[in-house]
Phi, psi and omega in degrees: 000137183287140178270147179235154170073026177290336175295343180263355179081022182236147174281154185291338183232147181220139183299331182278353180297134182299344177268000182273144176067236183295336180266034182294198186298331180245002184273190180278161177288147178288160177299158180301137180257155176290122181274140179271122181282172180291333179278002178088002180260140179292140178239134178259130180242140179293160179295127180247150176299141184257142178255155180279140177277133180282321183210118183293335184271350182276337182073021180294143181226132186233155175266214180286135184066229179260007184279122181268145173289144178290145180242142183235147176271188185292346179257010177086008180272136183278132175286147176294144181302139181260138178266138179300136181275342180224152175297146179294137181261144177297148178086346178251097186234155175247154172267131181235128179242147178283122179293150182246136182232156176271187187291342178266003179088008180270147177296144181275356183099358180249033179290123184286146177232139175275117184297349184247002181259121179258154177291168182297335182258008183266106183286345183253019181296147176058032176267147180297153178291166182284168178290158174100316178079356181282328183266142181283156178285116182299323183279359172258008181257161180296331182298331182287332183228082179294151183291150177293141177279145175299158182303326183290340182247012180288137179285142180294148181290126181296151180293145181293153178298139178297143180291145179295144180284141180257350176224171182238129179217117183299128180226196182301327182266003177249017172106353179241125183290143184298330182296324182271351183279351179070032184298324182287338185277318185266004174066038180280001173079023180297332180269009177089355183260081182240021179095348178234110185299134173082359182249124180304145184294333183285358177263000180278133174065041178298145180085356180257141176255135179265106187296127174076001183295329183296315181294320180298319179295321180298320178296317179294325181298315180297317179296319180297320178299315180297319180296315181296316179298318180296315181295311181296320179295316177297320179296316179296321178296317179296316179298318180296319181295309182291328175296319178296317178298317179299317180295317180297319182293324187266321190234343184280164178288143180290145178302139185208150173279166176246142177093186186256020175120167181260009177092350180270113183282149179214140179265124185243130179252120180258117181294161179295141177079010181285132174270185183302317182293318180294321177296317179299322178297318179296315182295320179294319180298324181274000177082014181283311179244161184275330181209152179293319182298323179296319180293316180299318180294319180293321178296319179292329181284338180273127182302330181258011186300326182287351182271003177295127185253172175289162180143191181253132182234142173258110184236186176239158177281154177057051175265149170293152183300320181295318180291327177294318178297315181298318181290323180292337176278350180267140177300339181297332183272345185286127180231033182280162171273114184261123176257113183283157179295136176082358181290138179282161182296324182302321179288327180293320180298320179295322179295322180292317179302317182293320181291322181277352181059049177244169182297144180299135182095353182297312183291322179297322179294320178296317180296323182288323186262340186236019186300332181289340183257014184260005172101018177295144175292161183300325183284357182256011183239162174066040174258134185287153173065015180281127181285321180220110181299338181272355181298134181089355183241007171261083194298131179298120181186190178254128185235142176276097181235126182220163180303138180107339177282163179264142178304322181299320180293322180294317179296320178299321181296319181289318179296321180297320180291321178295315180299319179299319180295313182294320180290325179295329180269004175057056182299325184297317180285317183294326181299318181294322180291339180264006178082018180261161183277353178164175182298333179299317178292329178293321176296322180295317177301314181299323180292325178291319177300316180297321185284324185269332181284138181271326178226167180292338177290340181274343192299314184292322177294319178296323178297320179293322178301317181297310183294324180291324180284337179279349183290142177297339181274002183287112178256357180282313183237001178055047175067016174264134181284317179060048181261131175293330184299322181287324177292320177297323178296318178301320183272350183069039185222178177218075182252150178261315183271105178237129182288152182292327180295320179294317183291313187289341180273352183257122182252016179301142181306337181276354178274105185278002174277327183254353182233139177282156174077195183281157173292169183301336181194181181302152178250011179177187182250104182288150176266186184300313185294320179293322179295315181295323178294323178295330180278337186221074181286164174284173180226047184261359179088017181290136178223346178232157175205150179214135174277092189295332178262003178077356184229283192247344185258123181243132178238152189239152180221155184260341182216180186289327179297312179296326180294320181297321178299322180291326179294317178299322178295321180294315181296324179295323180293339182259356178084016181275000000 
């Protein structure tokens, strides 16, 4: 007889088996045996009526009556109830015990097992025990038939093994990246979108070969590589370029020329009030410096850089910013039109003509015919007997005047600067406090101070002399100024020796020897010091003055006696 179950370590027959001996294939059933519970404790079950087995090889197991106990596989799944294939035969009966559960529905360990009923997957079910009888029947123990788990604790069924591939197609896991395989183009479903929701695309059409698909993918792969390289390369180049520009703008040195120029001279005009950045813009436009930032940095680095003024400069093209700053600080580069303090308008007009390279008298003609449109303040117009309405308003300073400009524009620039100065010093209010009829007379006083004073130390004393002689209480000169400067202005000259007959015979309003008070208007263009002196005269009682050396030294006297002494001193200096 063939042995079974040696792999389990049991002999095919055992003396305690109910089919052994008297309980053989045709004998009676053995007495009830003590059943081994799952917990390892013996359980005694009462004698139950036995049913006949319909077929020993089927492993059918039944409960009371025709009710079968549920059967579960190794994953907790219940087998469908099995119908007996043969009618139950007398004498072939099974023992059936009622299973016992606790209050939570769990088996208590006394679940009865039919020692002769095998599971659907047990090929050795209902086989006789082994010889000898010393070893227990494995299939009669709880380990052979574990209790079914409740539905709440059943383990999920593992996913089935993937089916073997029937064709070969290089993909991400075979050495070719999906991005270069063109998966999205040919619709191979790599992204899961193959027309069947939830099913990976590589499971579609298993066993089918796509003719020529490999070559097409290779062509697309090469093109994709070129596109990616081009895009990435262009992006990196763009990032690098703009990064370099950003670095240069924020941290790099400003573009600059080297050296002191290329030898080509250029005339540069810097407008009034220009700061470093505005100056740099002009210089860059004229080709002197390479960048505005370079000039601003060079100006800041030079201790005297902030003293660069407006005006006309003669520079060279392609100069380094540092050399341009240095040259502009040197008088050699200045090419401005300089209007000296006290200069009369007639002389200023000639200077403008020469600078603009226009015919002599051009600027004087413009001043004579267009003076009302040149920006004079309201209080400076409509005064009788004035020889030149612009006199006193061509403010002494440095002006950027170059060939090509119009005389009218140059005059406007000068009038604007004078007006700005007078308004800043509040001439209208100050004139009244000084006993004058208005700012026009204050400008006239300042022009006289400028003309008669030899040095700036004389200006305040000279200012007091004017105000004292204008007083109605003046009995020394009877409100006559008696200034040679006003007579010289009338005559358009600058003479020291003027005969008394000549002076006394001239009754022109500008002759202060024959007319009381101030002349009709300014006799020149006063500078800053003369203007300030007119606003703040001394209070020492000066009423006379004499240039004792005939040139630069002026001395002052309070009365006629002191004045005579100064006259004698002057005559002595001349050998008279």
